[in-house]
C-alpha positions as CSV (number, residue, x, y, z in Angstrom):
1,M,45.8,-3.1,15.6
2,R,42.9,-0.6,15.6
3,S,43.2,0.2,11.8
4,T,43.0,-3.6,11.1
5,R,39.8,-3.9,13.0
6,L,38.3,-0.8,11.3
7,L,39.2,-2.2,7.9
8,Q,37.7,-5.6,8.8
9,S,34.5,-4.0,10.0
10,T,33.9,-1.9,6.9
11,R,32.4,-3.4,3.7
12,A,34.0,-3.1,0.3
13,Y,32.0,-1.1,-2.3
14,S,32.0,-2.1,-5.9
15,T,32.1,0.1,-9.0
16,F,30.8,-0.5,-12.5
17,K,30.7,1.2,-15.8
18,V,27.3,2.6,-17.0
19,P,26.5,1.1,-20.4
20,T,26.2,3.6,-23.2
21,I,23.2,3.8,-25.4
22,P,23.7,4.5,-29.1
23,K,22.8,8.0,-30.2
24,G,19.2,8.2,-31.4
25,A,18.3,4.8,-30.0
26,R,14.7,4.3,-28.7
27,T,13.5,1.5,-26.6
28,N,10.3,-0.6,-26.9
29,I,9.7,-0.8,-23.2
30,F,6.8,1.6,-23.3
31,P,5.1,1.0,-26.7
32,N,2.4,3.6,-25.9
33,E,4.9,6.3,-25.0
34,K,4.3,9.3,-27.4
35,Y,7.6,11.1,-27.0
36,E,5.7,14.4,-26.9
37,A,3.9,16.3,-24.2
38,P,0.7,18.0,-25.4
39,V,-0.6,20.7,-23.0
40,I,-4.4,21.2,-23.6
41,T,-5.4,23.5,-20.7
42,Q,-3.8,26.0,-18.5
43,Q,-1.9,24.3,-15.7
44,P,-3.5,23.5,-13.3
45,G,-6.6,22.8,-15.4
46,P,-10.2,22.9,-14.3
47,K,-10.5,19.2,-13.4
48,S,-7.3,19.4,-11.4
49,K,-8.5,22.5,-9.6
50,E,-11.9,20.9,-8.8
51,L,-10.4,17.6,-7.6
52,N,-7.8,19.5,-5.5
53,Q,-10.6,21.5,-3.9
54,K,-12.4,18.3,-2.9
55,L,-9.2,16.7,-1.6
56,N,-8.4,19.8,0.4
57,T,-11.6,19.2,2.5
58,V,-10.0,16.0,3.9
59,Q,-6.3,16.8,3.6
60,D,-4.1,19.9,3.5
61,L,-2.9,19.8,-0.1
62,R,-1.6,23.4,-0.6
63,T,1.6,22.0,-2.3
64,V,-0.3,20.1,-5.1
65,H,0.6,21.3,-8.6
66,F,-2.0,19.2,-10.4
67,V,-4.0,16.0,-9.9
68,T,-2.4,13.1,-11.8
69,D,-4.1,10.5,-14.0
70,Y,-1.8,7.6,-13.4
71,E,-3.7,5.4,-15.8
72,K,-2.8,7.7,-18.7
73,S,0.8,8.3,-17.5
74,S,3.4,6.2,-19.4
75,G,7.2,5.9,-19.2
76,N,8.7,9.3,-18.7
77,Y,5.5,11.2,-19.2
78,I,2.9,12.1,-16.6
79,A,-0.7,13.0,-17.4
80,D,-2.9,15.2,-15.3
81,A,-6.7,14.9,-14.7
82,D,-7.3,17.4,-17.6
83,G,-5.4,15.4,-20.2
84,N,-2.3,17.5,-20.2
85,V,0.9,15.5,-20.6
86,Y,4.3,16.5,-19.3
87,L,7.8,15.1,-19.6
88,D,8.5,14.2,-16.0
89,T,12.0,14.7,-14.9
90,F,11.0,14.6,-11.2
91,M,9.6,11.0,-11.2
92,Q,7.9,11.2,-7.8
93,I,11.2,12.4,-6.1
94,S,13.1,9.7,-8.1
95,S,11.1,6.9,-6.5
96,I,10.0,5.4,-9.9
97,P,13.2,5.4,-12.1
98,L,11.7,2.8,-14.4
99,G,8.9,5.1,-15.5
100,Y,5.1,5.2,-15.1
101,N,3.2,2.0,-15.8
102,H,6.2,-0.1,-16.6
103,P,4.8,-3.2,-18.3
104,K,7.0,-5.7,-16.5
105,L,6.3,-4.1,-13.1
106,L,2.5,-4.2,-13.8
107,E,2.9,-7.9,-14.8
108,A,4.8,-8.7,-11.6
109,A,2.2,-6.8,-9.5
110,K,-0.3,-9.5,-10.5
111,S,1.6,-12.2,-8.8
112,D,0.7,-13.8,-5.5
113,L,4.2,-13.1,-4.2
114,W,3.8,-9.4,-4.9
115,A,0.3,-9.3,-3.4
116,R,1.5,-11.1,-0.2
117,T,4.4,-8.6,0.1
118,I,2.3,-5.5,-0.3
119,V,-0.5,-6.8,2.0
120,N,1.8,-8.0,4.8
121,R,4.5,-5.4,4.5
122,P,7.2,-7.7,6.1
123,A,9.8,-6.2,8.3
124,V,12.5,-8.2,6.6
125,G,15.2,-7.2,9.1
126,I,13.3,-9.0,11.8
127,N,11.1,-11.7,10.2
128,P,11.7,-12.1,6.4
129,S,9.5,-14.4,4.5
130,S,10.5,-18.0,3.6
131,E,11.0,-17.0,-0.1
132,Y,13.0,-13.8,0.7
133,Y,16.4,-15.3,-0.1
134,D,15.3,-16.7,-3.4
135,T,13.6,-13.3,-4.2
136,L,16.9,-11.4,-3.6
137,M,19.0,-13.9,-5.5
138,N,16.7,-13.8,-8.5
139,S,16.4,-10.0,-8.6
140,Y,19.0,-7.8,-7.0
141,M,21.9,-10.2,-6.8
142,R,21.3,-11.4,-10.4
143,V,22.2,-8.0,-11.7
144,A,24.5,-6.8,-8.9
145,P,27.9,-5.3,-9.9
146,K,30.9,-7.5,-9.4
147,G,32.0,-7.4,-5.8
148,L,28.7,-6.3,-4.4
149,T,27.7,-9.1,-2.1
150,Q,24.9,-7.5,0.0
151,V,21.9,-5.4,-0.7
152,Q,19.4,-3.4,1.4
153,P,16.1,-3.2,-0.5
154,L,14.0,-0.2,0.5
155,S,10.6,1.0,-0.6
156,T,11.0,4.7,-0.8
157,G,13.5,7.5,-1.1
158,S,12.7,8.5,2.5
159,E,13.8,5.1,3.7
160,A,16.9,5.3,1.6
161,I,17.9,8.6,3.1
162,E,17.1,7.4,6.6
163,N,19.3,4.4,6.1
164,A,22.1,6.4,4.5
165,F,22.2,8.6,7.7
166,K,22.2,5.5,9.9
167,A,25.1,4.0,7.9
168,A,27.0,7.3,8.2
169,F,26.4,7.5,11.9
170,M,27.5,3.9,12.4
171,F,30.7,4.6,10.4
172,Y,31.4,7.7,12.4
173,Q,31.0,5.8,15.6
174,Q,33.5,3.2,14.4
175,V,36.0,5.9,13.5
176,Y,35.4,7.7,16.8
177,Y,35.7,4.5,18.8
178,Y,39.0,3.3,17.1
179,Y,40.7,6.7,16.3
180,L,39.3,9.6,18.2
181,R,38.7,8.6,21.8
């Protein structure tokens, strides 16, 4: 009886195969991406040092490596204030897996829906917007792997980790309640 309840209370997870990209293929997602990383100055360069010094007067930034020029960053490449370009395998702690200045994200950011979402920062677990269902169905669920029926959109890696811990704790409590007490 207890095992049946536990199985009913857990959700099924789906699996999918990652598509393969032909060897040597390049995409046209970032037409300005140079596929090279020229380093002009020593890192950090003089502009990065100067800007970092200014920023340190209002915030403790001892961990800063260099000051970024997000306007010049593109795709997998990040540019610093001195014009140096680096292949970025860190991608802001993996929070921007689609690359810097992704054209479709920049286009979407110009929409009224995007602006309302950013400005109002809705707590969708408590009071989602009237267009939230349609937004989920036209984005996440449209590309969801077969069998995945629910999603939990989060804004940052920190939120994802926090929610992963919460899910693990809730699962542990179910196991404890049904099997270990």
